[in-house]
C-alpha positions in Angstrom: 242.3 -36.5 42.3 240.5 -38.2 45.1 237.0 -39.4 44.3 234.7 -39.7 47.3 231.0 -40.4 47.2 230.1 -36.7 47.2 232.4 -35.9 44.3 231.1 -38.8 42.3 227.5 -37.6 43.0 228.3 -34.2 41.5 229.9 -35.7 38.4 226.9 -37.9 38.0 224.3 -35.2 38.1 221.2 -36.1 36.1 222.3 -39.8 35.7 221.1 -41.3 39.0 217.3 -41.4 39.2 216.8 -37.9 37.9 213.7 -37.0 35.9 213.3 -33.6 34.3 209.8 -32.1 33.9 209.8 -29.0 31.8 206.6 -27.1 32.2 205.4 -24.1 30.2 205.3 -21.1 32.4 202.0 -20.2 34.0 200.7 -16.6 33.8 202.9 -14.4 36.0 200.5 -11.6 36.6 200.6 -10.3 40.2 203.1 -13.0 41.3 206.1 -12.0 43.4 209.6 -12.6 42.2 210.9 -15.0 41.2 207.6 -16.3 40.0 207.1 -13.4 37.7 209.6 -15.3 35.6 208.7 -18.9 36.6 210.6 -20.6 33.8 213.8 -19.6 35.5 212.9 -21.2 38.8 214.3 -24.7 39.3 213.3 -27.0 42.1 214.1 -30.6 43.0 212.2 -33.3 44.8 214.6 -35.7 46.6 212.7 -38.9 47.5 213.4 -41.7 50.0 210.2 -43.7 49.7 208.4 -44.0 46.3 206.8 -47.5 46.4 203.0 -47.6 46.7 200.0 -45.7 45.7 200.5 -43.0 48.4 203.8 -41.9 47.0 202.6 -42.0 43.4 199.8 -39.7 44.3 202.1 -37.5 46.3 204.4 -37.1 43.2 201.4 -36.3 41.1 200.5 -33.5 43.5 204.1 -32.1 43.4 204.0 -32.2 39.6 200.6 -30.5 39.3 201.5 -27.6 41.6 204.9 -27.2 39.9 203.1 -27.1 36.5 200.6 -24.6 37.8 203.5 -22.4 39.0 205.3 -22.9 35.7 208.6 -24.0 37.3 211.2 -26.5 36.3 210.9 -29.6 38.5 213.6 -32.3 38.8 212.7 -35.6 40.6 215.5 -37.6 42.2 214.5 -41.0 43.6 216.9 -42.9 46.0 214.6 -45.9 46.3 215.1 -46.2 50.0 218.9 -45.9 49.8 219.7 -43.4 52.7 223.3 -42.7 51.5 222.1 -42.2 47.9 219.4 -39.8 49.1 222.0 -37.6 50.8 224.1 -37.7 47.6 221.1 -36.7 45.6 220.8 -33.5 47.7 224.3 -32.7 46.5 223.3 -33.5 43.0 220.5 -31.0 43.3 222.9 -28.4 44.7 225.2 -29.0 41.7 222.3 -28.6 39.3 221.8 -25.1 40.6 218.3 -25.5 41.9 216.6 -22.7 43.8 214.7 -25.0 46.1 214.6 -28.6 47.4 211.8 -30.7 48.8 213.2 -33.6 50.9 210.5 -36.3 51.0 211.0 -38.8 53.8 214.3 -40.3 54.8 216.4 -40.8 57.9 217.4 -38.0 60.2 221.0 -39.2 60.6 221.6 -39.3 56.8 219.6 -36.2 55.8 220.5 -33.7 58.6 223.9 -32.8 57.2 222.8 -33.0 53.6 219.9 -30.6 54.3 222.4 -28.2 56.0 224.7 -28.3 53.0 221.8 -27.1 50.8 220.9 -24.3 53.3 224.6 -23.3 53.3 224.5 -23.1 49.5 221.7 -20.6 49.7 219.0 -23.0 48.6 215.5 -22.9 50.2 214.5 -26.3 51.6 211.3 -27.9 53.0 211.0 -31.4 54.4 208.0 -33.7 54.2 207.8 -36.4 56.9 211.5 -36.4 57.8 213.0 -34.5 60.7 216.2 -32.8 59.6 216.5 -30.9 62.9 217.0 -27.5 61.2 215.0 -24.5 62.3 215.4 -22.9 58.9 213.6 -25.8 57.2 209.8 -25.9 57.5 208.2 -29.3 58.2 205.4 -30.4 56.0 203.2 -32.8 58.0 200.0 -34.7 57.7 199.3 -34.1 61.3 200.4 -37.7 62.0 199.2 -37.7 65.6 195.7 -36.8 64.4 195.8 -39.5 61.8 196.6 -42.1 64.5 194.1 -40.5 66.9 191.2 -40.6 64.4 191.9 -44.2 63.5 192.2 -45.3 67.1 189.1 -43.4 68.2 187.2 -45.4 65.6 188.7 -48.6 66.8 187.5 -47.8 70.3 184.0 -46.9 69.0 183.8 -50.2 67.0 185.4 -52.6 69.6 185.0 -51.0 73.0 187.9 -50.2 75.4 189.3 -53.7 75.9 191.0 -55.8 73.2 194.2 -57.4 72.2 196.0 -55.8 69.3 198.7 -56.4 66.8 200.7 -53.3 65.9 202.8 -52.6 62.8 205.6 -50.2 63.3 209.1 -49.4 62.0 211.1 -46.9 64.2 213.2 -44.1 62.7 210.7 -42.9 60.1 209.3 -39.5 61.3 205.6 -40.0 60.4 205.6 -43.5 61.9 207.3 -42.2 65.1 204.7 -39.5 65.5 201.9 -42.0 65.0 203.6 -44.2 67.5 203.4 -41.5 70.1 199.6 -41.5 69.8 199.5 -45.3 70.1 201.6 -45.2 73.3 199.2 -42.5 74.7 196.1 -44.6 73.9 197.5 -47.7 75.6 198.1 -45.6 78.7 194.6 -44.1 78.5 192.8 -47.4 77.9 194.2 -50.0 80.2 192.1 -52.7 78.5 194.1 -52.4 75.3 196.8 -55.0 75.3 199.5 -55.1 72.6 200.0 -58.8 71.9 202.6 -58.3 69.2 204.6 -55.6 67.4 206.1 -56.2 64.0 206.9 -54.4 60.7 209.3 -53.9 57.9 209.9 -51.5 55.0 211.5 -54.2 52.8 210.1 -54.1 49.3 207.5 -55.0 48.3 206.3 -53.7 51.7 202.8 -55.2 51.7 204.1 -58.7 50.9 206.9 -58.5 53.4 204.5 -57.3 56.2 202.1 -60.1 55.2 204.8 -62.7 55.8 205.3 -61.3 59.3 201.5 -61.0 60.0 201.0 -64.7 59.2 203.3 -65.7 62.0 201.8 -63.1 64.4 198.2 -64.3 63.8 199.2 -67.9 64.2 200.9 -67.2 67.5 198.2 -64.8 68.8 194.8 -66.1 67.7 193.0 -63.8 70.2 194.1 -60.6 68.4 191.0 -58.6 67.6 192.4 -55.4 66.3 195.4 -54.7 64.0 196.7 -51.1 64.1 198.7 -50.6 60.9 199.2 -46.8 60.6 200.5 -46.9 57.0 198.4 -48.3 54.1 201.1 -50.6 52.8 201.2 -52.1 56.3 197.4 -52.5 56.3 197.5 -54.2 52.9 200.0 -56.7 54.2 198.0 -57.4 57.3 194.8 -57.8 55.2 196.5 -60.4 53.0 197.4 -62.5 56.1 194.0 -62.0 57.7 192.2 -63.1 54.5 194.5 -66.2 54.1 193.8 -67.2 57.7 190.0 -66.9 57.2 189.8 -64.3 60.0 188.2 -61.4 58.1 185.1 -61.5 60.4 187.2 -61.8 63.5 189.9 -59.1 63.1 189.5 -55.4 62.3 192.2 -53.3 60.7 192.7 -49.6 61.3 195.2 -47.7 59.3 196.4 -44.4 58.0 196.6 -43.1 54.3 194.3 -43.9 51.4 194.4 -44.8 47.7 192.1 -46.2 45.1 193.4 -49.7 45.7 192.9 -49.2 49.4 189.3 -48.2 48.8 188.7 -51.3 46.8 190.2 -53.5 49.5 188.0 -51.8 52.2 184.8 -52.2 50.1 185.3 -55.9 49.6 182.5 -58.0 51.3 183.4 -58.8 54.9 186.6 -56.8 54.6 188.6 -56.7 57.8 189.8 -53.2 56.9 187.4 -51.1 58.9 188.7 -47.5 58.8 191.6 -45.3 57.8 192.5 -41.7 58.6 194.1 -39.9 55.7 195.0 -36.7 53.9 194.9 -36.6 50.2 198.5 -37.4 49.2 198.2 -35.4 46.0 197.2 -32.4 48.2 200.1 -33.0 50.5 202.4 -32.9 47.4 200.8 -29.6 46.3 201.3 -28.1 49.8 205.0 -29.2 49.8 205.6 -27.2 46.6 203.5 -24.2 47.8 205.4 -24.0 51.1 208.7 -24.1 49.1 207.4 -21.4 46.7 206.5 -19.2 49.6 210.1 -19.4 50.9 211.4 -18.6 47.5 209.2 -15.6 47.4 210.5 -14.4 50.7 207.3 -15.4 52.7 207.1 -17.5 55.8 204.9 -20.6 55.5 205.6 -21.4 59.2 207.8 -23.9 61.0 205.2 -26.6 60.7 202.9 -26.7 57.7 200.1 -29.1 58.7 197.6 -30.7 56.3 194.5 -31.8 58.3 193.3 -35.4 58.0 189.9 -37.0 57.4 188.5 -40.2 58.9 187.3 -42.6 56.2 185.3 -45.7 57.3 184.3 -48.8 55.4 180.7 -48.0 56.1 181.0 -44.5 54.6 182.7 -45.8 51.4 179.9 -48.3 50.9 177.0 -46.0 51.8 178.2 -43.2 49.6 179.3 -45.6 46.8 182.9 -44.3 46.8 185.0 -46.4 44.5 188.1 -44.4 43.8 190.1 -41.3 44.9 188.2 -39.0 42.4 184.9 -40.0 43.9 186.3 -39.6 47.5 187.3 -36.0 46.7 184.0 -35.3 45.1 181.9 -36.7 47.9 184.1 -35.6 50.7 185.1 -32.0 49.7 187.3 -31.6 52.8 189.5 -34.2 51.2 189.9 -32.5 47.8 191.8 -29.4 48.8 193.6 -28.0 51.8 193.7 -24.2 52.1 197.2 -24.5 53.5 200.2 -22.5 52.3 197.8 -20.7 49.9 198.6 -17.0 49.6 196.4 -15.0 47.2 199.0 -15.1 44.4 199.4 -18.9 44.5 197.7 -20.8 41.6 195.4 -23.6 42.6 195.9 -26.7 40.4 192.5 -28.0 41.6 190.5 -25.0 40.4 187.9 -25.9 37.8 
């Protein structure tokens, strides 16, 4: 018998990065099939990126919504191995899941894998990875709005003329969408000059970006703004800015938020001026809800967009926001998104 990668993946179901979360069924009153018998519903989360606070919070959101629905959730984590992530889709198919959430990844490796799942009769949604399939809804953070909100704040704080460093890695769908907004801003504001572009997703991401940012700051001492539209990027830039003693001379604008990000932004004289973010736990919940709608025969829409919120350093300090719980409490629009929320859907955030 010939053993190729896909055959091996099917034989290895449950052995490679799979976590089983068995939840007790939620009350099934007034819920459509198959959620009238939720314990029989099996879904899988197939991850590409998992390092960092954002992805831990996203996973917590997936888990909380799955628990509220009472379904069986399997988590398969490829740890940024594109080929393994594609294999894990095949593992999920072999497990007999009813639905799959594909979380991040590369189009070239996930397009065919996603199609195999669809061909197997499995419902699929994709978060922040373009699998180029009209049958698969895209869960998005409105990445263009994330970048727009952060850059509008940069203009407000620094005027329309400054030199910038820009952290970017091509080929990752949310970063590509945020890049589109950056390109538009540079066209709109001729005074914005990109002095350097750099970036990496090598683990640990923040430390790897910090190594690059040190060289960029040394070679370009006139940089006034760092646009780092992913919080692990922003953490790395802040490390380099602090080490160079430039925290009062450079301002950092980012996307995404976590408790550790809030602490870094609240530090005295922190260079991290603002971020635009959705609550990653809410995005995780929305991913599960959109998949549940598909399983129930409903249409969540081709694009399921979670609206972002601008969060400034000044606001965090003035409202004494120290963690994600306080952020949700003091900025209610951050706590819950009324997205993919039919009347029968349980809300894990309900008190």
